[in-house]
Each structure stands twice: as structure tokens, then as C-alpha cells.
N, C-alpha and C positions, 0 to 999 in steps of 0.2 A: 476408585476403580483402577484395577491394574492396567498396564499398557496393553496387554493382550486382550483383555475384555473390551477396552476402548477400541482397539483396532477391529476386533470381531464385530462390534456393534455397528460400525460404520462402513466396513469394507467387506467384499466377498471373502469367504473363509480362506480360499487359497491365497489371496493377496495378503490377508491378515497374518496367516501363518508364515509366509515368505518374509514379510517385513519384520515380524517378531524374531524370527531366527537370525536375521541379519543383525538386528539390534543386540540380541543376546551374545552373538559372536563378535560384537564390536566392529561391524562392517557398516559404515555409515555412508557409503557411496553406492550409486546405482540402484536406488530404490525405484520400484515400478508400481504405480497404481493406475487404475483405469480412468481416474478423474484428471490425469495429466497425460498429455500426448507423449512426452519424453521422460526418461529417467531423471531423478534428482538426487541431490546429496544434502546431508545435514552434518552438523557437528554433534559430538556426543554430550552436549549439555542439555539441560532441561528446557532452556529458553527456545532452542530451535524446535524441539518436539512440541512445545506449547504452540508455536507458530503453525506447525504442521497440523496440530489438532484443530486449531481455530479455523485455518484457511481451507484445508483439504478435507478433514474428517467432518467437521461441523458445517462446512460450507457457509461461513458467515457472510460471504459476499455473493451468495446466490440470490441476488435481488431480482425479482421479476420485473421485466420491462416490456412494454407493448411495441417495441421497435428493436432492431438489431444495431447495437452501437458500432460506430466506425472509428471514433476518436476517443481514446481512453488515456487518462493520466493516472498513474499509480504513485502517489506521493507517500514516501516512507516504505520503500520497496523491500527493506530487510534482506532476506536471503533469496528473494525472487519467486516465492511460491504463489503469491497473489497474481503477479504478472503472468506466470505460467498457467495459472488457473483461468484467467481471463483469455489468454491466447488460445487455450484449448476450447473454451466455450464459444469464443468469437474469432474464428481463424481469419476472417476478412478484416478485422479491426487493426488499426495502427495503434500501438501501445507504447507509451513512454513511461518508463519506471525510473524513479530517482531515489538514491540512497546515499546519505552523506558519509556514513562510517565506512572506512576503507576495508576493514576486515569483513564486515557484512557484504560490502559491494563485491569483493572478490568472489564470494560464494554465489551471490546474485548473478554475476556474469556467467559463472559455470552453469547455473541452473536455467538460464534463459538463452544460452548461446545457440541452441538448435532451433529456436523459434524465430523464424525470419520476420515476423511482424512485431517483434519487441526491440525497442531501442533502450539500452541501459545507460544511465548517466550517473556518474559519481558526483552528486550535487544534492544540496538541500533545496527545499522550497521555502521561500520567504515572501514578504510583501513587495520586495524590490530586489534588483540585482545587488548582491553584496558578497562579502566574505564572512564565513562562519567558522567557529571552532566547535568541535564536538566535545561534550562533557559527559562523563560517565556518572550516572546517578546512583550506581551500586545496585541496579536492578537487572544486571546482565545485558545481553545483546539486544533486548527489547526495550531498554530503558535509557538510551542515549538521548540527550537534549542538545540543542545548538544555541549558541549566542553569537550575535553579530560583533565583528571587530572592525575598526576604522580602516584598516588596510590589510593586505595579504601578509600573513606571517607564517612561520614554519608550522606545519600541521593544520593550517586552515584549509577549508574547502569552499568552492564557489557555491553560491545560491542563485536560483532563478526564481522569478515571479511566474505565476501562472500565465499572465499576459505575455511574458517573454517566451514561454514554451509555445503558446499559440502562434506568435509571430514567427518563430523559428520554423515551425512545422507548416505554416501557411493555412492553419485551421481557422475557419470562421466561427466555429462553435466547438464545445466539448460535449460529447454524448454521456460520458461517465467519468466523474472525478472522484477518486478514492483518496482520502487523507487520513493516515495514521502517523502523525508527525510529532508525537511526544511533546505537545505543548506549543509547537510553532503555529498552531491554528489561531492562537491569540493574535499574533502579529499579522498573519495572512488575511484575517477577516477584520483587521482594524483599519487598513489603508489600501487603496488601489483596487479593491474588489469590485468597484462599480464598473470597471472595464471588462471584466470576464464573468462575473457571477451571473448576470442576466443572460449570458450566452451558454450557460451550462444546463444540460437537461436533467441529469441525475447526479446528486452529490451524496457521497457516503463519508461520514466523518465520525471518528472516535474522539471524544473530547477528553482532555487530561487536566481537569481542574486540580486533581490531587498533586500534579507535578508543577503546575503554574496557575495561580489564581486568575480568574477572569476569562478563561478560554471559552466556556459555554456562553457567557454574556456577549463576548465579542462575536462569536459565531451567530447567535440568535439575532443580535442587533443588525448584522449584515443581511442575513437571510430575510428578515422581516421587512427589509426595504423593497423586496420584490415578491412576486406571487408564487411562493413555493408551498406545497403541502408537505407534511411531516409524518413519518412513521418511525417507530423504534424497533430495531432489529438486533436483539442481543445488546452488545455494548455500543452498537453503532446507531447514529441518527441518519436517517435516509430522507433526503429532500428531493422533491420532484417539481420541476419548473412547469407550472400550469400555463405559461405563456408560449412555450416553444412547442410547435406541432410535432406529432409523432411522424 
């Protein structure tokens, strides 16, 4: 499907035409769509457009909830479109978005700066506080993975655990936790999850066994320790905590 056909399928015709004209003229800043409150920018690569298609056009994170979330963590923030989407849908929510890659994070900051309810953090998410190095897997800006290093080195980035984030924000629970962390879910759900997972209402995870073996096993072993229901939404697994009241 051509880009214009894709835009026209999911957006009002006027929005689709305007966006397509900007792309054709190589203007990748100041895009406006009704699904986001403020304008956004992309880079002229296929990976950013694929993220836009997934998050904004196909609304992969349009998960129905019987409550209005107040506390949201966006793990693997990429260029900020998911955080902006959540902020538009839930303007009263406090949103923490984390992205370890500095180039991605620079654009994330730009795309989220007008949203007063978004806090952007140049950090990875890990099972504990640590220092990480970002590795390029050759899959473009959507394919960075991280590895832990013993101490801070040139080019390393800090990592926070989900429990760290809750403590820093003073949150007693998490309403919505989205994780698209390119394989780090294996470590996140291997240790320390007992302190925050039962306090999480809705969990959305994309697993990356193709990048790191054992991701789905680690996730399912952790979730099965508690009373979560499961549904599949595209590439994401959506878990709902049956123990936390709405």
C-alpha cells in the first residue's frame, strides 16, 4: 500500500493530503493530525514512518480500559509519538517516557515538549539501577538493544527499574505500563518484578524473542505469578490485573 493510500485510509482526507504533500516536499517538521494535540516531527527514514503508522494511524495502543489512567509509564519512548498519543487521550494523566538512544531522545524531547503532563527521561528501563550501552542491531532506529556494563563509561546511559520510577514519582501503583524495549523485557521480568507488577493495572508489552531468546518465557513466568488476564492486540500482549479495582 502506498503512503498516500495508507494515510487516506486512517486519516481525514484533508489531513492525509497535507501530510503527504509535506512528505513529498521533504518537509518532516510540523505535521498535524487530529489524534495528537500538538504538531510533531519525524526523520525522513522508513523507521520513523513505521512508528507513526503503528502508533498514530493504526492506534496500536488504543486499548480499552474501564477507568481513566492517572499514572502511565512509556518504556521505549522512541521519538515520543506514544507518549504524545497517551497525553492527548488522557490529559489528566502523569506520563513518564524513557528512551535510551540519544538521537531518538532528542526528537522525543521535541515531540513532547508542549505536553505539560509528559516527563521525558534519557534512560533505559532495566531490572535494577544500572548503566547500559546502546547497541545497533542493524534494524534502524527501532532496533536498538541495550547491555549492562559494570560501571559508567563513555557513551553509556543510565537505567532505571520500574520500582525506581514509582519511588521517584511517589506513585503507589501504575495504571498503564507500556513496554517496547527491544529485548530488555527478558531482564525486566526476571528479577525484582514482585515489587511493582502486582501494583500495575494494565500492562502492554511487545516481546522480542527474535532479538533475544527467552523474552516471552520471562514475561509469562512473571505474569503468571499474579492474577492477570491476557489478550492479544496486534504485536502486543495486553495484561489486565484482576486484583486491582477500577
